[in-house]
C-alpha positions in Angstrom: -21.3 -39.2 23.4 -22.8 -35.4 22.9 -19.9 -33.0 22.9 -18.7 -31.3 26.3 -18.8 -27.4 26.2 -15.8 -26.7 28.0 -13.9 -29.1 26.5 -15.5 -27.5 23.0 -14.1 -23.8 24.2 -10.8 -25.2 25.1 -10.4 -26.8 21.7 -11.7 -23.8 20.3 -9.6 -21.3 21.7 -6.1 -24.0 20.7 -7.4 -23.9 17.2 -7.7 -20.1 17.1 -4.0 -19.5 18.6 -2.5 -21.2 16.5 -4.4 -20.1 13.2 -2.8 -16.7 15.5 0.6 -17.5 15.3 0.4 -19.3 12.1 -0.4 -15.6 10.3 1.8 -13.7 12.5 4.8 -16.3 11.2 3.5 -16.4 7.5 0.8 -14.4 6.4 -2.9 -15.0 5.7 -2.2 -15.4 1.9 0.3 -17.6 2.5 -1.8 -20.1 5.3 -3.9 -23.0 4.3 -6.0 -25.3 6.5 -3.3 -27.7 6.2 -1.0 -25.6 7.8 -3.6 -24.8 10.8 -4.2 -28.6 11.0 -0.5 -29.2 11.6 0.5 -26.5 14.1 -2.7 -27.2 16.2 -2.2 -30.9 16.0 -5.5 -32.0 14.2 -7.0 -34.0 11.0 -8.5 -31.5 8.2 -11.6 -33.6 9.8 -11.0 -33.0 13.1 -10.5 -28.6 12.6 -13.7 -29.3 10.0 -15.0 -30.0 13.0 -14.9 -26.2 14.0 -14.6 -24.0 11.3 -15.5 -25.0 7.6 -13.8 -22.7 5.8 -10.5 -20.4 6.3 -12.6 -17.1 6.1 -14.6 -18.5 9.0 -11.8 -19.8 10.5 -9.6 -16.3 10.0 -12.4 -13.9 11.0 -12.9 -16.0 14.3 -9.1 -15.6 14.8 -8.9 -12.0 14.5 -12.1 -10.9 16.7 -10.2 -13.5 19.5 -7.1 -11.6 19.0 -9.0 -8.6 19.5 -10.7 -9.8 22.6 -7.1 -10.4 24.5 -6.2 -7.2 23.3 -9.0 -5.4 25.0 -9.3 -7.8 28.4 -5.9 -7.4 28.9 -5.9 -3.6 28.4 -8.3 -2.7 30.8 -7.3 -5.2 32.7 -3.9 -2.9 32.7 -5.9 0.4 33.1 -7.7 -0.5 36.2 -4.2 -1.6 38.3 -4.5 2.5 38.2 -6.3 4.8 40.2 -5.6 8.2 38.7 -7.4 8.3 35.3 -4.8 10.5 33.2 -2.5 7.0 34.3 -5.0 4.6 32.6 -4.9 6.9 29.5 -0.7 6.7 29.6 -0.4 2.7 30.6 -0.3 0.9 27.1 3.6 1.2 27.4 3.7 -2.3 26.5 2.4 -1.9 23.3 5.8 -0.3 22.5 7.9 -3.8 24.0 9.6 -5.5 21.5 9.7 -8.6 24.0 6.1 -8.9 25.1 4.0 -11.7 23.7 1.2 -9.9 22.6 3.3 -7.1 20.5 5.4 -9.5 19.0 2.3 -11.5 17.9 -0.1 -9.2 17.4 1.3 -6.4 14.6 2.0 -8.7 12.4 -1.3 -10.0 12.8 -2.7 -6.5 13.2 -1.3 -5.3 9.9 -1.9 -8.6 8.0 -5.9 -7.9 9.3 -6.0 -4.4 8.0 -4.8 -5.0 4.6 -7.8 -6.8 3.6 -10.4 -4.7 5.9 -9.9 -2.4 2.6 -11.5 -4.6 0.2 -13.7 -6.6 2.4 -16.9 -5.8 4.3 -17.1 -8.5 7.0 -14.0 -7.8 7.8 -14.3 -3.8 8.0 -17.0 -4.5 10.9 -14.6 -6.3 12.9 -12.1 -3.1 12.0 -15.3 -1.1 13.2 -15.7 -2.5 16.6 -11.8 -2.9 17.3 -12.0 0.8 16.9 -15.4 1.4 19.0 -13.2 -1.1 21.9 -10.4 1.2 21.9 -13.1 4.1 22.3 -15.3 2.5 25.2 -11.7 2.1 27.1 -10.4 5.6 26.8 -13.8 7.7 27.3 -14.3 5.6 30.2 -11.2 6.5 31.5 -11.9 10.5 30.5 -15.5 11.0 32.1 -13.8 9.4 35.2 -11.2 12.0 35.1 -14.4 15.2 34.2 -15.9 13.5 37.3 -13.1 13.2 39.8 -11.9 17.0 38.5 -8.6 15.1 37.1 -9.9 16.4 34.1 -11.9 19.9 33.5 -14.7 19.4 30.9 -13.2 17.1 28.2 -15.6 16.3 25.6 -14.7 12.4 25.8 -15.3 11.0 22.2 -13.3 13.0 19.8 -10.5 13.4 22.5 -10.2 9.3 22.8 -10.3 9.4 19.2 -7.7 11.8 18.9 -5.4 9.5 21.8 -6.0 6.2 20.0 -5.2 7.6 16.6 -2.0 8.8 18.5 -1.4 5.0 20.0 -2.0 3.6 16.4 0.5 5.7 14.7 3.6 5.8 17.0 2.7 2.1 16.7 2.8 1.8 13.1 6.2 3.5 13.1 7.4 2.0 16.2 6.6 -1.6 14.0 7.1 -0.9 10.5 10.5 1.4 11.1 12.3 0.4 13.9 15.7 1.6 12.8 14.2 5.2 13.4 12.2 4.8 16.1 13.1 3.6 19.6 10.8 2.2 22.2 12.2 5.2 24.3 10.8 7.6 21.6 7.5 5.9 21.2 6.7 6.1 24.8 7.8 9.2 25.1 5.7 10.4 22.2 3.2 8.8 22.6 3.2 10.5 26.6 3.4 14.0 25.2 1.0 13.5 22.6 -1.7 12.2 25.2 -0.4 14.8 27.7 -0.4 17.9 25.1 -3.7 17.0 23.8 -5.8 16.6 26.6 -4.3 19.8 28.1 -5.4 21.9 24.8 -9.0 19.9 25.1 -8.9 22.0 28.6 -7.4 24.8 27.3 -10.6 25.2 25.2 -13.0 25.2 28.4 
């Protein structure tokens, strides 16, 4: 019997989520294909049917993780009518009880440790950055079009905002005893608003 595409997609999703959960708990270097087989409830042959190597599986898992984050980000932004509110809608990034944060930060930092020396991972990281910029530039362009902002150049502003998100998130997650959620949210909002104000002052 030929494979059923819907069931194949479901099985792949289960495998990728199992891989992400295992990576988040143990780190890439400490995860084997056998670990993922166990987490996904598959035999070695069953896993091999979908992914022939650990590298292939990990790249697919990281790609699926990024897609999941961007889908949520877009949906979160779409709930707001005001362009500035869209840009400030990422408080969930600093919520230690949020499932995406609990899973996401260990996965992201593990991924970034590999990016330094691996071209395939570098390309995936480049796509990660480009997707963040696209989300932010769309909101900035909307703000320019509606008069909410005044002639802000979308690309450099988006780069600055995404750097703010990432820098605050790094300290919030890695040094929580010095960087509370309240600090993270407040600092993010103040920094983003200040950055956008500075661009407006230059126009």
